[in-house]
C-alpha positions as CSV (number, residue, x, y, z in Angstrom):
1,M,77.7,117.5,156.0
2,A,79.1,117.2,159.5
3,K,81.9,119.5,160.6
4,I,85.5,118.5,160.0
5,D,88.6,119.8,161.7
6,T,90.5,120.8,158.5
7,S,89.3,124.2,157.4
8,V,92.0,124.9,154.7
9,F,93.2,122.5,152.0
10,E,95.5,123.9,149.3
11,L,96.6,121.5,146.6
12,G,98.5,122.8,143.5
13,R,101.9,123.2,141.9
14,G,104.4,125.6,143.5
15,N,102.3,125.8,146.7
16,L,105.1,126.0,149.2
17,V,105.1,129.8,148.8
18,K,101.6,129.8,150.2
19,V,102.5,128.3,153.6
20,P,103.1,131.7,155.4
21,E,99.8,133.2,154.1
22,V,97.9,130.1,155.3
23,F,99.7,130.0,158.6
24,K,98.9,133.7,159.3
25,S,95.3,133.1,158.4
26,V,94.7,130.3,160.9
27,F,97.3,131.1,163.5
28,P,97.5,134.9,163.6
29,G,100.3,136.3,165.6
30,C,101.7,132.9,166.5
31,R,105.3,131.6,166.2
32,A,106.0,128.4,164.3
33,L,108.1,125.3,164.9
34,I,108.9,123.4,161.6
35,V,109.4,119.7,162.2
36,A,111.2,117.6,159.6
37,D,113.9,115.0,159.1
38,A,117.0,115.2,157.0
39,N,115.2,114.1,153.8
40,T,112.0,116.1,154.2
41,W,114.0,119.2,155.2
42,K,115.6,119.1,151.7
43,A,112.3,118.3,150.0
44,A,110.2,121.0,151.6
45,G,111.2,122.1,155.1
46,E,114.1,124.4,154.1
47,E,112.0,126.3,151.5
48,V,109.1,126.6,153.9
49,S,111.4,128.0,156.5
50,M,112.8,130.5,154.1
51,H,109.3,131.7,153.1
52,M,108.2,131.9,156.8
53,H,111.2,134.0,157.7
54,D,110.7,136.3,154.7
55,S,107.0,136.8,155.8
56,G,108.1,137.9,159.2
57,I,106.9,134.8,161.1
58,D,109.0,133.9,164.1
59,T,110.1,130.4,163.1
60,D,112.2,127.7,164.7
61,V,113.2,124.4,163.3
62,F,113.4,120.9,164.8
63,L,115.0,118.1,162.8
64,I,114.3,114.6,164.1
65,P,117.8,113.3,164.6
66,D,117.4,109.6,163.6
67,K,118.0,108.6,160.0
68,E,115.3,105.9,160.2
69,F,112.4,106.2,162.6
70,H,108.8,105.2,163.1
71,A,105.7,106.5,164.8
72,E,106.8,105.3,168.3
73,W,106.0,106.8,171.7
74,K,109.6,108.0,172.3
75,Y,109.2,110.5,169.5
76,I,105.9,111.7,171.0
77,E,107.8,112.4,174.3
78,M,110.6,114.1,172.3
79,M,108.3,116.4,170.5
80,D,106.2,117.1,173.6
81,A,109.4,118.2,175.3
82,E,110.2,120.6,172.4
83,L,106.8,122.2,172.6
84,D,107.2,122.5,176.4
85,K,110.3,124.6,175.7
86,R,108.3,126.9,173.4
87,P,104.9,127.7,174.9
88,G,102.4,128.7,172.3
89,A,104.5,127.6,169.3
90,I,102.5,126.0,166.5
91,L,103.9,122.9,164.8
92,V,104.3,122.9,161.0
93,S,104.8,119.3,159.9
94,A,107.1,119.1,156.8
95,G,107.1,115.4,156.1
96,S,105.1,112.3,155.4
97,G,102.9,110.1,157.6
98,T,105.2,109.5,160.6
99,I,106.1,113.1,161.2
100,N,102.5,114.1,160.6
101,D,101.2,111.7,163.2
102,I,103.8,112.8,165.7
103,C,102.8,116.5,165.2
104,K,99.1,115.6,165.3
105,L,99.2,113.9,168.7
106,C,101.7,116.3,170.3
107,S,99.6,119.3,169.2
108,H,96.6,117.7,170.8
109,H,98.6,117.2,174.0
110,H,99.1,120.9,174.0
111,S,95.5,121.8,173.2
112,Q,96.2,123.3,169.8
113,S,96.1,122.4,166.2
114,Y,98.9,122.5,163.5
115,L,99.6,122.9,159.8
116,T,100.9,120.1,157.7
117,V,103.0,120.3,154.5
118,P,103.0,116.8,153.0
119,T,106.1,115.6,151.2
120,A,104.7,112.4,149.6
121,A,101.4,110.8,148.6
122,S,102.2,107.9,150.8
123,V,99.4,107.6,153.4
124,D,95.9,108.9,154.2
125,G,96.8,109.9,157.7
126,Y,97.5,113.6,156.9
127,T,93.9,114.6,157.4
128,S,92.7,111.7,159.5
129,F,91.1,111.9,162.9
130,G,93.6,110.1,165.2
131,A,97.3,109.2,165.2
132,S,98.6,105.7,164.8
133,I,101.5,105.3,167.3
134,T,103.3,102.3,168.7
135,K,103.2,102.3,172.5
136,D,103.9,99.5,175.0
137,N,104.7,97.2,172.0
138,S,101.2,97.7,170.6
139,K,100.1,99.7,167.5
140,Q,97.4,102.0,168.8
141,T,95.2,104.7,167.4
142,F,95.1,107.7,169.7
143,D,92.1,110.0,169.3
144,C,93.2,113.5,168.3
145,P,91.9,116.1,165.8
146,A,93.3,116.4,162.2
147,P,95.3,119.5,161.2
148,V,93.4,122.7,160.7
149,A,95.3,123.4,157.5
150,V,97.0,121.3,154.7
151,V,99.2,123.0,152.1
152,A,100.3,120.4,149.5
153,D,102.7,121.1,146.7
154,V,102.1,118.7,143.8
155,D,105.7,119.3,142.5
156,V,107.1,118.2,145.9
157,I,104.8,115.2,146.2
158,A,105.4,114.0,142.6
159,A,109.2,114.2,143.3
160,A,109.0,111.8,146.2
161,P,110.6,108.4,145.8
162,K,108.4,106.2,143.6
163,E,108.1,103.6,146.3
164,M,106.4,106.1,148.6
165,T,103.8,107.0,146.0
166,A,103.2,103.3,145.3
167,A,102.7,102.8,149.1
168,G,100.1,105.6,149.0
169,Y,98.3,104.0,146.1
170,A,98.1,100.7,148.1
171,D,96.9,102.6,151.2
172,L,94.1,104.2,149.2
173,A,93.2,100.9,147.5
174,A,92.7,99.3,150.9
175,K,89.5,101.3,151.3
176,I,87.9,99.0,148.8
177,P,87.9,95.8,150.9
178,A,87.6,97.9,154.1
179,G,84.4,99.3,152.6
180,G,83.1,95.7,152.2
181,E,83.9,95.0,155.9
182,W,82.1,98.2,157.0
183,M,79.0,97.0,155.2
184,I,79.1,93.8,157.3
185,S,79.5,95.7,160.6
186,D,76.7,98.1,159.5
187,L,74.4,95.1,159.0
188,F,75.4,93.8,162.5
189,G,74.7,97.3,163.9
190,T,78.1,97.5,165.6
191,E,79.5,100.4,163.5
192,P,76.7,101.8,161.3
193,I,77.8,103.4,158.1
194,V,78.2,107.2,158.4
195,Q,76.7,108.3,155.1
196,D,78.7,111.5,154.7
197,A,81.9,109.7,155.5
198,W,81.1,106.9,153.1
199,H,80.2,109.1,150.1
200,I,83.0,111.6,150.4
201,L,85.5,108.8,149.9
202,Q,83.8,105.9,148.1
203,D,82.0,107.9,145.4
204,D,85.1,108.8,143.5
205,L,87.5,106.1,144.9
206,E,87.7,104.1,141.7
207,K,88.5,107.3,139.7
208,F,91.4,108.2,142.0
209,L,92.8,104.7,141.5
210,S,92.2,104.5,137.8
211,R,95.7,105.5,136.5
212,P,98.2,103.2,138.2
213,E,100.6,103.4,135.2
214,A,100.6,107.2,135.3
215,V,101.2,107.1,139.1
216,A,104.2,104.8,138.6
217,A,105.5,107.2,135.9
218,G,105.4,110.1,138.2
219,D,102.7,112.0,136.3
220,P,101.9,115.1,138.5
221,D,98.2,115.1,137.5
222,A,97.7,111.4,138.4
223,I,99.7,111.8,141.6
224,G,97.6,114.9,142.4
225,D,94.4,112.9,142.1
226,L,95.9,110.1,144.2
227,F,96.8,112.6,146.9
228,K,93.3,114.1,146.7
229,G,91.9,110.6,147.3
230,L,94.1,110.1,150.4
231,V,93.0,113.5,151.8
232,L,89.4,112.6,151.3
233,S,90.0,109.4,153.1
234,G,91.3,111.4,156.0
235,F,88.2,113.7,155.8
236,A,86.0,110.5,155.9
237,M,87.7,109.5,159.1
238,Q,87.2,113.0,160.6
239,L,83.5,112.8,159.7
240,A,83.2,109.3,161.3
241,Q,85.5,110.2,164.2
242,S,87.0,106.8,163.5
243,S,89.3,104.9,161.2
244,R,86.4,102.7,160.2
245,P,86.0,104.3,156.7
246,A,89.6,103.6,155.8
247,S,90.7,100.3,157.3
248,C,89.8,96.9,158.7
249,C,91.6,93.6,158.4
250,D,93.7,94.9,155.5
251,H,95.6,97.1,157.9
252,L,95.8,94.6,160.7
253,F,98.3,92.4,158.8
254,S,100.5,95.5,158.6
255,H,100.1,96.3,162.3
256,L,101.2,92.7,163.2
257,L,104.3,93.2,161.1
258,D,105.0,96.5,162.8
259,M,104.6,95.1,166.3
260,T,107.0,92.2,165.6
261,H,109.6,94.6,164.1
262,H,109.5,93.0,160.7
263,T,112.3,93.8,158.3
264,F,113.3,92.7,154.8
265,N,116.9,93.0,153.5
266,G,117.7,94.9,156.7
267,K,115.0,97.5,156.3
268,S,111.6,98.1,157.8
269,Q,108.8,98.0,155.1
270,S,106.5,100.9,154.6
271,H,103.0,101.0,156.0
272,G,101.6,101.1,152.4
273,F,103.7,98.2,151.2
274,Q,102.6,96.0,154.1
275,V,99.0,97.2,153.6
276,A,99.3,96.2,149.9
277,I,99.7,92.6,150.9
278,G,96.9,92.8,153.5
279,T,94.6,94.4,150.9
280,L,95.3,91.6,148.4
281,T,94.8,89.0,151.0
282,M,91.4,90.4,152.0
283,C,90.4,90.7,148.3
284,A,91.2,87.0,148.0
285,V,89.2,86.2,151.2
286,F,86.2,88.1,149.7
287,D,86.6,86.2,146.4
288,E,86.2,82.9,148.3
289,F,83.5,84.2,150.7
290,L,81.3,85.3,147.9
291,K,81.2,81.7,146.6
292,Y,79.2,80.6,149.7
293,D,75.4,80.5,149.9
294,L,74.6,82.0,153.3
295,T,70.9,81.4,152.8
296,K,71.7,77.8,153.8
297,I,73.1,78.7,157.2
298,D,71.8,76.4,159.9
299,V,71.4,79.2,162.5
300,D,70.4,76.8,165.4
301,E,73.5,74.7,164.8
302,C,75.8,77.8,164.6
303,V,74.3,79.2,167.8
304,A,74.6,75.9,169.6
305,A,78.3,75.8,168.7
306,W,79.0,79.4,169.7
307,P,81.7,79.5,172.4
308,S,81.5,81.1,175.8
309,L,83.3,84.4,176.5
310,E,85.6,82.5,178.9
311,S,86.7,80.0,176.2
312,E,87.2,82.7,173.7
313,Q,89.4,84.7,176.2
314,Q,91.5,81.6,176.8
315,R,91.8,81.1,173.0
316,A,93.0,84.7,172.7
317,L,95.7,84.2,175.4
318,E,96.9,81.1,173.6
319,I,97.0,82.8,170.2
320,F,99.0,85.8,171.5
321,E,101.3,83.8,173.8
322,G,104.8,85.1,173.2
323,F,103.6,88.2,171.3
324,P,105.1,91.6,172.3
325,A,101.6,92.6,173.5
326,P,100.3,89.2,174.9
327,K,97.0,90.6,176.2
328,L,96.1,92.4,173.0
329,G,93.8,89.7,171.7
330,W,92.2,89.1,175.1
331,E,91.4,92.8,175.5
332,N,89.9,93.3,172.1
333,L,88.0,90.1,171.9
334,T,86.5,90.8,175.3
335,K,85.2,94.2,173.9
336,K,83.6,92.7,170.8
337,Y,82.4,89.4,172.1
338,E,78.6,89.0,171.7
339,P,76.3,86.5,173.4
340,A,74.7,83.7,171.5
341,E,71.3,85.3,171.1
342,K,72.9,88.4,169.6
343,V,74.8,86.1,167.2
344,R,71.5,84.4,166.3
345,K,70.0,87.8,165.3
346,E,73.0,88.6,163.2
347,L,73.0,85.3,161.4
348,E,69.2,85.5,160.8
349,D,69.7,89.0,159.3
350,I,72.6,87.7,157.1
351,K,70.6,84.8,155.9
352,A,67.6,86.9,155.0
353,C,69.4,89.6,153.1
354,W,72.3,87.5,151.7
355,P,71.3,87.7,148.0
356,V,71.2,91.5,148.2
357,L,74.2,91.8,150.4
358,K,76.2,89.5,148.2
359,E,75.7,91.7,145.1
360,K,76.5,94.8,147.1
361,L,79.8,93.3,148.3
362,R,80.6,92.0,144.8
363,A,80.1,95.6,143.4
364,Q,82.2,97.1,146.2
365,V,85.2,94.7,146.5
366,W,87.6,94.2,143.6
367,T,88.7,90.7,142.8
368,F,92.1,89.6,143.8
369,D,93.2,89.4,140.1
370,R,92.1,92.9,139.4
371,M,93.7,94.4,142.5
372,Q,96.9,92.5,141.9
373,A,97.1,93.8,138.3
374,M,96.6,97.4,139.5
375,F,99.3,97.0,142.1
376,K,101.7,95.7,139.5
377,A,101.0,98.7,137.3
378,A,101.4,101.1,140.2
379,G,104.7,99.6,141.4
380,A,103.3,98.3,144.7
381,P,104.0,94.8,146.1
382,Y,101.8,92.1,144.6
383,D,103.2,89.0,146.4
384,P,104.1,88.6,150.1
385,S,107.7,87.7,149.1
386,M,108.2,91.2,147.9
387,I,108.1,92.5,151.5
388,G,110.0,89.5,152.9
389,V,106.9,87.5,154.1
390,T,106.0,83.9,153.1
391,R,102.5,82.8,152.2
392,Q,102.5,80.5,155.2
393,Q,103.3,83.5,157.5
394,I,100.3,85.3,156.0
395,K,98.1,82.3,156.8
396,D,99.5,82.0,160.3
397,M,98.5,85.7,160.9
398,F,94.8,85.1,160.5
399,P,93.9,84.0,164.0
400,R,95.5,87.2,165.4
401,V,94.0,89.4,162.7
402,Q,90.5,88.2,163.6
403,I,90.7,89.1,167.3
404,M,93.4,91.8,167.6
405,R,90.9,94.7,167.3
406,W,87.5,95.2,168.7
407,R,86.1,96.1,165.3
408,I,83.7,93.5,163.7
409,N,85.2,92.1,160.5
410,L,84.6,89.6,157.8
411,L,86.4,86.9,159.8
412,D,84.1,87.4,162.7
413,L,81.2,86.7,160.3
414,A,82.9,83.6,159.1
415,K,83.3,82.4,162.7
416,R,79.6,82.9,163.4
417,A,78.6,81.1,160.2
418,R,81.1,78.2,160.9
419,I,82.9,78.7,157.6
420,Y,86.1,80.3,158.9
421,D,88.4,77.3,158.5
422,S,87.3,76.4,155.0
423,L,87.3,80.1,154.0
424,V,90.9,80.7,155.1
425,D,92.1,77.4,153.8
426,S,90.7,78.1,150.3
427,V,92.9,81.2,149.9
428,F,96.0,79.0,150.4
429,A,94.8,75.8,148.7
430,P,96.0,74.7,145.2
431,G,94.6,77.2,142.8
432,G,94.0,79.8,145.5
433,A,95.3,83.3,145.5
434,W,98.2,82.5,147.8
435,D,98.6,78.9,146.8
436,L,101.1,77.4,149.2
437,S,102.3,74.8,146.8
438,T,103.7,77.4,144.4
439,R,106.1,79.1,146.9
């Protein structure tokens, strides 16, 4: 197996007391800077600080002052400044995904690693390669190593608000349709499957998602398994040096909501809750996609209709007109645009292997009905209205989702095969998963 950045992973009950021992083992002789917010300080930071002082470790504390905050560039600048004041100090992240990503990128800026103490099973980013930060109105993934050590206390994680755990359940479940889209990009040769990364996550993914009722009930064993799955997702990203193992279109719906500052009942919705709706949407798209017989593609007709780069760039500018990052689609479409003869080869490959690929995708991707039932049981959103989004808004996001990232996705295949419009329309048609006539 390829090397990963995280050399220590401690998961168990009553684990906060182990933080000083682990810190000394990976950062001997160093001082620490614990980073938390008001809530995570009470959940874990205060006790970690006490244990660190009792162990003789020179320890400072920085509490992020804002009551509600997100992974935005201003917090990167804030934490960079704090580290500049304390040369050589090692960050100890006591919090969930946002604090972890801030500490991850800022540690990288200072050419060092850090230790993370997760406070909720809410995201898979604790051990991922890269940090997802909003900069210049655009949600971006910045390359940076994962933490060298993770010390997770199941008692702390199980005590987190239930909606955070449900968000983590949805974030882990997103790996199911994301895996299907990775199979497509693997066939196209744009992002080949990294076998170690695939197996470390996908082999036991269904097991980690198998107890949604217990997760919703706060069962420590079930939540411990959920957290283990989230950590393995991060390891998969480390092995691939990419977020490809963990996300594709499912996450892009969430990124669009973040970048347009979406709120519901006056509050921003969590990453996992938004991803839940993106995941259900892509499961519905796969349901409809697998009804097609792609052995009947007229490759010559598809290639003849394939648009030029210039026309696609113009389309991207029109789609993102008025968006906070108006050139986002243009930039990413330009990166992933392929000439007609490359598209011909991809369609010929799809046509030749469709019966086999279809069965592999059917085995990989859960049906919409199955995923929706699991989300209901876990306490995650199972209808767009539950995060303050209409079904029409979801449909309207598709053109941006298709081109907002350079990564090849299922919608790109649908564009090549000239089934995109009918495929998307079927999800929202009478009887479809997001039937517009019922809402």
